[in-house]
C-alpha positions as CSV (number, residue, x, y, z in Angstrom):
1,M,-70.4,-11.9,-42.3
2,Q,-70.9,-12.9,-46.0
3,E,-69.7,-16.4,-45.3
4,Q,-72.2,-16.8,-42.5
5,V,-75.0,-15.5,-44.7
6,Q,-74.0,-17.9,-47.4
7,E,-74.1,-20.8,-45.0
8,V,-77.7,-20.0,-43.9
9,L,-78.7,-19.6,-47.6
10,N,-77.2,-23.0,-48.4
11,K,-79.4,-24.5,-45.6
12,L,-82.5,-22.8,-47.1
13,R,-81.6,-23.5,-50.8
14,P,-83.1,-27.0,-51.0
15,F,-86.6,-25.6,-50.1
16,L,-86.3,-23.0,-52.9
17,L,-85.0,-25.6,-55.4
18,R,-87.9,-27.9,-54.6
19,D,-90.2,-25.2,-55.9
20,G,-88.1,-24.4,-59.0
21,G,-86.3,-21.4,-57.5
22,D,-83.0,-20.3,-56.0
23,V,-81.4,-17.4,-54.3
24,E,-78.2,-15.5,-55.0
25,L,-76.3,-13.4,-52.4
26,I,-75.4,-10.1,-54.0
27,D,-73.9,-8.2,-51.0
28,V,-74.0,-7.5,-47.3
29,D,-73.4,-3.9,-46.5
30,E,-71.9,-2.3,-43.4
31,N,-75.4,-1.7,-41.9
32,G,-76.3,-5.4,-41.9
33,I,-78.5,-5.1,-45.0
34,V,-78.4,-8.2,-47.2
35,L,-79.0,-7.9,-50.9
36,L,-80.5,-11.0,-52.5
37,R,-81.7,-12.0,-55.9
38,L,-84.5,-14.6,-56.1
39,M,-84.1,-16.6,-59.3
40,G,-86.1,-19.1,-61.3
41,A,-89.6,-19.7,-60.2
42,C,-89.0,-17.6,-57.1
43,G,-88.0,-14.5,-59.1
44,N,-91.5,-13.8,-60.4
45,C,-93.6,-15.7,-57.9
46,P,-96.4,-13.7,-56.2
47,S,-95.3,-15.1,-52.9
48,S,-91.7,-14.0,-53.3
49,T,-92.0,-11.2,-50.8
50,I,-93.3,-13.6,-48.2
51,T,-90.5,-16.0,-48.9
52,L,-88.0,-13.2,-48.6
53,K,-89.3,-11.6,-45.4
54,A,-91.0,-14.4,-43.5
55,G,-88.5,-17.1,-44.5
56,I,-85.1,-16.0,-45.5
57,E,-85.0,-12.7,-43.5
58,R,-86.2,-14.4,-40.3
59,A,-83.6,-17.2,-40.6
60,L,-80.7,-14.8,-41.4
61,I,-81.5,-12.4,-38.5
62,A,-81.8,-15.4,-36.1
63,E,-78.6,-17.0,-37.2
64,V,-76.2,-14.2,-38.2
65,P,-75.5,-11.5,-35.7
66,G,-75.6,-8.0,-37.2
67,I,-78.1,-8.7,-40.0
68,T,-80.8,-6.1,-39.8
69,E,-82.8,-6.4,-43.1
70,I,-83.1,-8.2,-46.4
71,E,-83.6,-6.3,-49.7
72,Q,-84.5,-8.0,-53.0
73,V,-82.5,-7.0,-56.0
74,F,-84.1,-7.5,-59.4
């Protein structure tokens, strides 16, 4: 499942890089919860929660079976 998550993140990465940010996959647990760290400009952006939930989480749940939630790690 981690490989599938990483593939989706690689598709989304250019959009984050364009805004000066990036994302790092920390872990995927047995309950389908993905732990991510937003870096660069995305790490402290006021819109990071929206980016995480509306953008990244939506894409991962749609494309990777078994993913249930995204949690941000600081």
